[in-house]
Phi, psi and omega in degrees: 000326179300319180295321180294317179293315179299321178295319179295318179295316179297319178297318178297315180297320178295319179295319179294323176295320178295318178298316179298319179296316180295320178300317179296319179294318179297321181295337182269356184295141169221152178214155181236136175243152182235153176208168179052054178053046175068021176274343179232128180231131178232129176250132179240156177268186184299336179271001180081015180268131178296124179248350178200131176231126181233145175244132181262184180304138178091356180296334180292347177278351182265149174283167177300320179296321178293321178295315179299315179296322180293321177297317178298312181299314180295321178297315180297320177301313182296319179295319177298321178295318177301315181298316180294316180293325176295315177301318180296320180290323185279334185310316182294340182254006178301141183284127173273102185303328180289329182270343182288139179292149179282160178298319179299319179297318179293316179297321177297319179295322178293316178298317180297317179295319179300314178297321181294326183279346181288000000 
């Protein structure tokens, strides 16, 4: 039983290290969206916050409303890319509910280990 418990603890620790690594990678994500034939560029961070907005040649041909709509469109594109890349990073650590031990099973293993250690 000690080996089974130690193995479960080691597996849990490995999974938590993997989760921490994925969280760090997700926090570093940035994405860029474009609109109005690449005249408007918006870069967002992992939280979907615009960290850079650039206007290219020909932006002066756009009305203020068109520029505002283009900033919104480019931001939304970038946020969708962040969401997709986050899903891709998180997918390998998603919990397989069928393979995860039940709470009753874990409590039983702890009780058994406690009895074994007495």
